[in-house]
N, C-alpha and C positions, 0 to 999 in steps of 0.2 A: 754555217757561220753564227756564232753568238753574238748578242749584242753587247753595243758599246758600254753601258750599264752593267752588264754580267763581267764582261773583259774587265773592268776598272776594278771591280770589286774583287775578282779573282787575283789581280796584281797586287792590289791592297794586301789580300789574305797571305799572299806568298809572302810579300815582302815582312810580315810580322809574324811568318811562320804558324798562321791560326789554321788549324785544319777545317775545310771546306769541302761541302758536298751539295750538290743541286738536288732537290727534293721536288716531290710535287710531279705534276704533269710534264714538266720539262725533262724528268729522270727517265720517264717510261721507255724511250728507245734504247738504254741501257738494258732495258730488261726483254728486248726483243718484242717491245709493243708501241704503237703509236695512237695518239689522241693529240688533236688539236688544242693547243692550250696558249693562251698569251701572256698566263702567269707566269713571273720568275719568282722561284721560292728556291733559297739558298740557307743552308744550314751551317752555322759556324761554331766551332767549340773554343768557347774563351772562358778561361778560370777566374779571372778577377774584374773587379769594376774597373780598375785603372787599365788594364788591357783594351776593356769594353770603350773605354774613353777615349784613349789613344786611336782605337779604330775609327770611332766616329769623326774624331777630329781629321783625321786622314780621309776619309771619305767627303767630309767637307772640302777641304784642300784641293779635292779633284772635282769640284761643282756638284756634289752628291749630298742631298740633305735629308733631314728627318725633322718632323714636328715635334717628335716625341722625344723624352728624356730616358732614353733605354738605360734599364737596370739589370744586373747579372741575373737577378730573379724573375725577369720577366721571360714571357715564352717568345716573342718576335716583337719586331718594329719594322715600321715602312719607311724605306727611302725612295727619294725622287732625284732625277737628274739624266743627263745624255737623253732626252725625250723619251724617257721611260719609268717604270717604278718597279720597285722589287719589296718583297717581305724577306727581311733577315730571321731567320730562327735562331735561337741560342741555344736549344735543345731540338732532337729529331721529330719529336711529337708532343702535343700538349700532354701526353700522361706519362711521358718518362724523360729522363735525363740521358745524357751520354754516358756509356760505360767503357771501360777498358777493351773488353772485346768487339763491341761495336766499332770503336776507332780502330782497333787492329784489322777487323774486317773491310775495312773501306777498300773501294777498286776504281784503278782509274779506267774512265770511260773512253775519253780520246782528248789529244792534245794536254791540257792543263785543268781538264774536268773531270772530277772524281765523284763518285756515288756511293751509297750504301750498299753492301752484300745484299744479294736480292732478298735473303730471308730476314733481313732487318728493314728492306723496305716494306715488304708484307706486314712486318710487325706494326709499321707506322700507320698503314692504312686500315689496319684492325683496330688500332688501339686509340684511332681519331674520338675525341668527344662528339663530335658532329658526323660521326659515319654516316655515309649517304649510300644510295642503291649504285651510284659511279663509283666508290670505294669498293665496293663488293664485287661489282663487275670487273673492276680492274685486279683485283686479288684473284679472281677464278682465272682470268685471262694471263696473267702473270704466271701461275701456278701451269698452266698448260702449256705456255711456251718455254718453261724453265724447267719442266719435270725431271729432265734428265741431268741437270745440271745443279739442281737445289741441292744443299746439304741439309738431308731431312732429320737429321740427329740435331743439326745445330738449330734447324727450324723448331724442332721439338722443344729443345733446350729454352730459345728464345720466347715461345708461347707460355711455358711453364713460368719462367722468370717474370713474364708481364702480367701472368694470371689470365690468358686469354685463350687457353686451350680449348674450353668449353664454345666459346665463340667461333673459333676457327673451325672445330668439328661441325657447329650448325652451317658455316657456310659452305663447306667441300661437300655437304649432303647433295648439293647441286649435282654431283657427280654420280649420284646413284639413280639419277631417273635414266628409264630405259629409252635409250636414241638408238640408232642403228648401229650396226656390229663395230663399223670404224671408230665411232665416239664411244661406244659402250667397252670397247678394248682397252682405248686412252683412260678412260674414268677409271676403268678397273687398276688399270697401272698405277695411275696417282694414288688412289685409295689403299692401294698395298703397299706404296712405298712409304706412305705417312704410318700406316699402322706398324709397320717394320721398322719405324725409328724409334719405337718404344724400348 
């Protein structure tokens, strides 16, 4: 069950035909992974300040407020209401903007909840200006959980697009560690898939 705040935001974005995805920890189950999180992070694709103003006004009419004055060139703003709060991002990551391919690959998670493609989600974790050990752990676990469904060529393309190929290679070195046979086979499979995407 999703929170009243999230559902209200989704209803408004649907009304305005605004592309919307959940991001952050709340999106992890869409990638076959779970981690407890209380944060609501939503990313919306808004093209003009006028559209953003209409969206903020519609939120206000539904009892959802912000203490900020969101501008189209901001990264995010925080909203409060329905006994909760959420961060609304205007771009998928602090390091890059939306692009057509990312929008095209958005996928339905369940109900009216959408998420980024797994490859783009990995990119958002990798590109964060404040990337932490939790982000790195999430990336590794997402790769393991989705190794057979990741579009490795698309992931390679996105890494090159964002200038993050070297960072990714450094992180996946974790798969070179000599574990037991089962883990070693899986790790070799992942490394092979990535190498063959070139």
